[in-house]
N, C-alpha and C positions, 0 to 999 in steps of 0.2 A: 533600637525600634529599625526593622526593614520598609523603610516605604515606596510607594509604588514608584518614584523615579529611581530607587537603588535595585529594586528587584528586577526593575524593566533590562536596566543595566550590568544588571547580574545573565539574564538570560541572553542577552545580544551577548556577552563574554563565553558564556557557555558554548556558545553556537560559534564563534572563533574559534576556540579553541579545540574543537571537536575538528572542524576542517583543518586547523593547524595537524592534526593525527589526522587524517583520514585515509592515507596513505599504509600510516603502521598499521592501524585497525584493520585495517585489508588484509594486509599483509600475516595476520594470526590465523586466516582460514586456515584450517587444519589441509581440507581438500584441495587439490592443484586445480577444480574448475573452474573457467572464468563463470565467474555469475554475478547478480547483485549484492556488492559487498557490502556486509557491516557495515564498515567506516562511513561508504557513501551515502547507502539510507538512511543511517541514523542523523547524519551530518546535514543532509535535504532538508530533514522532516525539520530539526529542531532552526535550522538558516531561516524556511518559512514564517514562525514565528518569529524571530528576530526582523525579518523584514515587515508584518504586521504593527511589531509595539513600537518599532523605533522612533515616531514622533508621537507617540504619548508623553506629553509633559502635562505634570502634578496632579497624577489622579491615582484613586486611592489602587492599592494594592490589589484589590481586589479587582479592580478592573482589567488593572495590565495580566494578572493571571487568568483570568476569563478567557481574555483575546488570544493570548498566548496557547491556552489551550485546545482553543476550536481554530488555530490554524492547523496545530501538531497533527489534529484531529484528521484534518478532511485530509493534511500532504505529508498523511503514514506514510511509509515507503517500507517492503523488507517488516520482518516480523518482528527486526529489530527498532527499527521504525516507529511502530505500530505499540509495544509496548514500554519505548519513551515517551510516547502519545499521552496515555496512557499513565505513567506515573504521576508526567505533568498535570493531567488533568485532575489526578489529585490535590494540587495543589490549588487547582481554582477552588474545590468542593471545598477544600479544609480552609480557603482561605477567602470564602464567600462574606462580602459584609464587611468585610474590616479595612481598614486605614491603611491599618499598619500592622507587622506583624512581628513576633518576638519569639526566641527561638523555641519556645510550646509551639506556639500557632504553625511555624515551619518543620519541625518535626511531626505532630500530628497529621496534617495536610502532609508530606510525603509517606506519612504510614498510611495514609487512604489509599493511594496510588499504589502504595505496594501491593494493600489486600487485593484492590481490581485489577491488576496485575495477574496476579496469582490465578483470580477466577478466570481472567481472559486467556488463560493457556488450557488447556484437552487436558494434558496433561505434564503439570509443572514438572521441571526439569531441573535440580541443585548443578551447580558448577557452571552455572549463566548468566546474565543480565539480573535476572530473578534474585538468586544468592545476595550478588555484589547489591542488589538496592535492598533486600530487605535486614542484614548483616548492619550497614546502614544505617538505616532506621532503627534497631536493637539496640548501636550503641545512641544514637539521636536521644533516644526514651533513657538510659541508665545515667549518660551525661546528667541529661539534667534534675537529678536524685541529688545535686552536690551543686550544678552551677545553672544557671537557668541565661546568661546572657551568651543573646543571637552567635554574636562572632561567636564564637569560641565553643558553643555546641554543633555550628558547619562545620567547624574545624574538625572536630572528632566525627562528625557525619563523615567528611569528605578521608582524614588517617582509618576509618574504616571499608570503605569501601575498597580502600586499594590495601588491608590488608587482608579481605576479602575476596578480591579479585587475584591475589596468592596462591587462595586456597584452594580455585575451582581446579586444578590438574587432581586435585586430593578427589573432590566429586566427581569427575569425569575422568576414568581412564583414557581417553582417548585423547584426550589435550597433554595430557601427564607423556605422552608416547610421542606424541609431535615435539614434545617441550615450548608447548607457548602455552596463554593463559584464554580465560575466552572472552572474542573477539567484541560480543554486545556488553561485556562489564565491564572489559577498556574502554568504553564509550559514554559509556554511564559516568564513570570514574573521572572521564576526561573535562564531560559538561561540569560536574558538583566542582573541579577543580578551578574552572574557568567562574563560576559560579563565586565561589572563595577567594578569585580576587578582587572583585568588587566587593564584595561583605566585609573585607579584610585591612582592602588599601585603597579600595573607591578607584582602581587601573581598572579601567578595560581591556580586556588581550585584544590586542589588534589582528585581524585577519582582511586581506584582500578577495573579496571573493570573487570564483572565476567566472568569466566572461562568460561560460558553454553549459552550469548548471542550469536547469529549467527557472524562471522562477515565474511559482504557482500561487498569484496571492487574490482574493476577490477584486481585482481589478477584471482578473481574464476569467470569471465564473462564463462557467457556458461556451466559451471559442474555442472548443475542445469538439464539440459538435455541433460546430456551426455550420452549415449550410442554403444553399439559395431555393424558394418555395415560388410557385409559380405564378402568382397572385397575391398581393400588396392589401390584406384585408385591415389593417391597422397603420398609422400611420407612424409612431412614437415606442421604441427600441426602451423598456423605463425596466430598471436595473437601481435596485437599494438594496442595503443592510438595517435592519433596526437592530438598537441594541434592547433585549428583552425587558419590560419590566417586569421584574416578579409580581406586584400585587395586579396589574388585570387578569380578569379570570378566564378571558376568552383565549383563544384556542387558533392555532393556525392554520386548521381546517377550512376556519369561519373568514380568514382572510383570505382562504384562498377561492374560496367558492365564490367571495364578491367579485372579486379581483377576474372569473369567471366572465362577469356579467359584462364587465365591462373592456375585453379585450381575448385574446387566444395566445396559444405556446406561454400557459403559465405555470410556472415554477414555483413552490415555494418547497423550500427545504430549510429544516430547523435541529439547534439543538438548545440545551437549559438557558446558551448568552443571548445567542443573535435567531434573525430570522433572515431567509435573505432569500432576496424573492426576484424575477425573471416577467414580464409580460410587455405585446404587446397593445397597445389601447392607443385610441386621441384623446383619450384622458387624462397624460401621466400625475398632472394635480390632483386626480380625484383619487389616483391609488396612493401617492405618494399621505393623504391628506387620512387614507384609510388606513397607508401603515405606522403613522403618529399614536393612534391608539392602542399600541404593543408596547412604544417604547421610543426613544430614539432614534433619531435617523444618522447611522454612521458613516454610509456611501451614499450618492447618490448620481447615477447615471442616465441620463435618458437623449438617443439619439433618431432623427429625421431619419429613417431607412430609403422614405422614398426621394431627399434628396439625396443623399448617397448613392444609390444608384444613378440619379440625374448625372453624378458626378464624375462617376466610374463608368462613362458610356456607356447605363443600363436601361431598359426599360422599365416602366414602373408598373411592369409586368409581374417583376422579381421583387423580389426581398432576403436581406440578410435573415436567417432565421434560425434559431436554436430549434437541433433534432428534437424539441422536446414533444412527446407522444400521450394524448390523452388514454387511459388502461382503458379500452374500448373489449378489447380481446382476452380471451381467458388466461393466455398461457405465455409467455414470450421466454427467453435466452439468451444472456450474458455468457460471453468467454473470452479467457485472455490467449492471447496467444503473437507468436512474433514469425515473419516469413508473410508473402503475399501471398502466396500457394495455401499457407493454413489460413489465411484467413478465410479466399473462398471457401475454401470445405466445410470449412464450421458455417459460412453464411446459406451452404450449398445446403448443409446438413438441419437446416433450422433456424440457424442461432440470426436474430434480429441484430446482435451490435456485437461488435469485435472491439476490444483493446488490444493498441496494442502493448504488447512489453510478453515477459518471460524471463529465464534466467539470467536471463546480464543485464535486463531493463524490466525494474520491480515499478504497473504502474500506482499512481499514487490512491487513496482513497476517494481525493473527488474524482479522479480520472475511472475508477469502477462507478459511484456515485452518478455519474453522468448519463453514463449508457444505460444503467438501470432508469434510469429516467426518457429515456432514446428509444427506450422499448414500449407499445404500445400494447402491453396488457394488466390485467390487476395482479397476477402471481407472475414475478418473473426469477429466473435459477438460473442462477451465477456458476459459472463453471471456472475457479481461478488458474487449473491444467499446471499451478508451480506451487510447491510446500510453501515459497516464501511469501508468496502470496495470497494467503486462504484467510491469515487474521486481518489482513486489511481490506479485501469483499466483508470481512464478517464483522469490520466496523461501520460499512457501509449500510447496513439493513437496519438499525435503527435510525437513522439519520432519513428516513424517505417513508411518509406520511400519507400518501395516496394510493398506495398499491404496496403488496406480502412480497417479501423479500426473501430469497432461500437462496444458502450459498451449498453448494456438497462439494464436499473437501477434494475434488479432482487434486492429484500430485504432483502427474506430468500431461502434456498433450495426448498421451494414449488413453490413459483412463480419462479424460473430457470427450475424444471420439463417441470411447464406448457407453460413456453415459447418456448419452447423445442417439445412438445406434437403439439401446432399449425402451426408449421413453416409446409409452404404451398411447394412442390416443383417444381410447376408448376410457381408461384409469382415470380419476380422480388425481388434483394436486397431491394433494399427501404418499397416497401409492406411489406415485412417481417417481418421488423424492428417494423412499424407501426402494426402490426400483433400481432406479436409476446408482445409486450409493453402492446398492448392493453388487449390481455390475463392475464397478469397478475395483472391486476386489478380487476378480477373477483378473486380473493384469498384472501383467511382467511388462515393464517399460525396460529397453535397452539403448543406450545412448553414448554413441563415438564423437570425440569432439578432440582438444588438443590441452596441454600443461599450461595453466598460465604461469604457475610458478614452480619453481624448484620444490623435490617433491618426496618423500620413500612410502614404499607401498610391497608390504611384505618383505621388508629385508634387502628390497632393491628399491636404489636411489630412478630417481625419474626428474629427468632434464626439461627444462620449461620448453614446449614445444611439441613436443615429444608426443606422438598418439594416446586416449586412452582411451577405456569402454569401463560404461557403467552397468550395475545390475541393479536399478531399484535402486536407485544414487550409490549404493557401494559400488565403489572404483576397484576393478578386476581385472582389467585388461590392461598392461602398455607395451604399442608396439610401434613399428617405423610407418606405416601406412595405417592410411584410412578401412581401406576394402579387409585388411590384412584382421585389425580389429572387430570389424564386423562381422568376417566371419565367424569367428573367436567367440564375439559375444551371442552369436545364433545359436553356434554348438552350445553353449552351457544354459538360455531358453528357450527354445525351440523345442518341446517335448512330442512323444507320439501321441499323446490327449489334446496338445493342440488345437481349438476351432475356427482360431480367425488368426491371419498376423499381416499388420498392415506396416510395411517399410517405408517410411519419409527420407526426402535427401534434401538436405539443405542448398544455400544460395552457392558454397564452393564446391559444388559436385554437378557436372557436366549430367546430360541429358542421358548420353553414350556412357559417361562411367555406372550412372546410377543403373541403365536397363543391363548392362553386363553382369553386373552383382547381382542382381535382383533373377535374372536364368541360371545363376550358380549356384544360387540357394534357394530356388525352387526347384531347381534338378535335384537336390541332398534332400528335400524335405514334401518327395512329390503326395506324403500324405495331406498337406494343407493348402490351402488356397493362402500365397499370396502376392495381396497388393501393393502396388507400388504409389506411391503420390508423390508430388512435384509438392516440396513446405518451403522451400525457400527462405528456412528458416532462419537465421546466423548464428556463429559460437558451432552451432551441433552439425555434423556433416551427415550422421544418419541417425532416427530416431526409426525405432524397433517396438511396436509393440504387439505381443500377445495373448491374444483372449486365450482363457480356457472357462 
């Protein structure tokens, strides 16, 4: 039987193992673009869970699974990280109420996660992490017909995952052509292998965590959007997490309604296992006592904001305050973007909050959640602006209970800008969602960046550091300079019927360089207005958005 201590160690071992293999997994990326790599995203996702469960001792396996799943959900990064978190959410569901788990319990729980992961992906593709998870589960079910031993069953799950990984190039020709297996599938296999080490021999695979990886835990809840307000209304900043009692019929909404009566800056976020609370109040004890009506207190933090500011040399008329807004306006917007220029542009176009992130830096679900809570609107529209951030944004939708959240699946910054431009003040939220979504289908995005690794394109070898051009994510150009790549890219994507073109230049391009190439492009395409924008984005020298 697998108890809570063993399952805790297994998850930690799985996290350590993928951290050890992180770079190898990153190197499996088919295209040489510098992006939020799979190994990095998956390792950060499960490492957050490992940190939160490491001090849990002698508790039921259900509690370990629930806490790990909750941490992974909040800290999921990139599509691969989100899918991994959903698979482990399956363990939490399947092991709920259990003190220990058999091989059958583990297999059934894995099956729940696999089914939920397939449902979460709009168009599931075989030859990916989904295939590896599914085939591993199916072998687990088959093994149970002849042997119920949990160690043996999991060993067959790992064996099947390994075999499935080798089959991924047969499902996806692009993998076969590149001579690699699927990176997400490889990451999941390494996690499963790390777990197997504990199940089989009790040995946790060791890894010394890198210091530069951000530690995202419940301890810094809300800190990313903290700022100073003008007046201290209440003395104590009170944060706590409640482990939910399944027998309690009261809802988190009722807790939130009560907290509003004794303080301000109220945030109540919940899932099936926990309720996370932030409130400024003069009566922290009363807040905690009311929280206890929903279950046990897992963490508590109370800080005197007046004393903090006296110590910091501030006046009593300013306080550190989480930038949480009451949903009083009808509609608000959250966007994801990297680069001060792009952030300013999105704000100028009406975004209430811009989350730092993009292709090379995928924000977590919690990062997006905090931005949603910082938006003072009953209806919040989220623009992920990157295909690898869409799923993380979608996971935040069900974590908010005091406002409606909608995710428009913008896959590029250019699509995000077009969506905002097409917002109509006089239309309903539902009508705007439809209008904005449709508008993104009329956008072609070009990007100029550099090759992050050696690769091959169209029979031509691309060396690390060479300049490449992408058309809607498809590698189409390889050149020696960013200007040459941009001009070729524009030739491919700017057609006669283009209605509007936005040229965004990055932090590595000077204003003089940008103006010079803008003049060349405008002279070539005098039938369309081309707007030059200082985006300051990293990694991408130029982003071109063409609206038709």
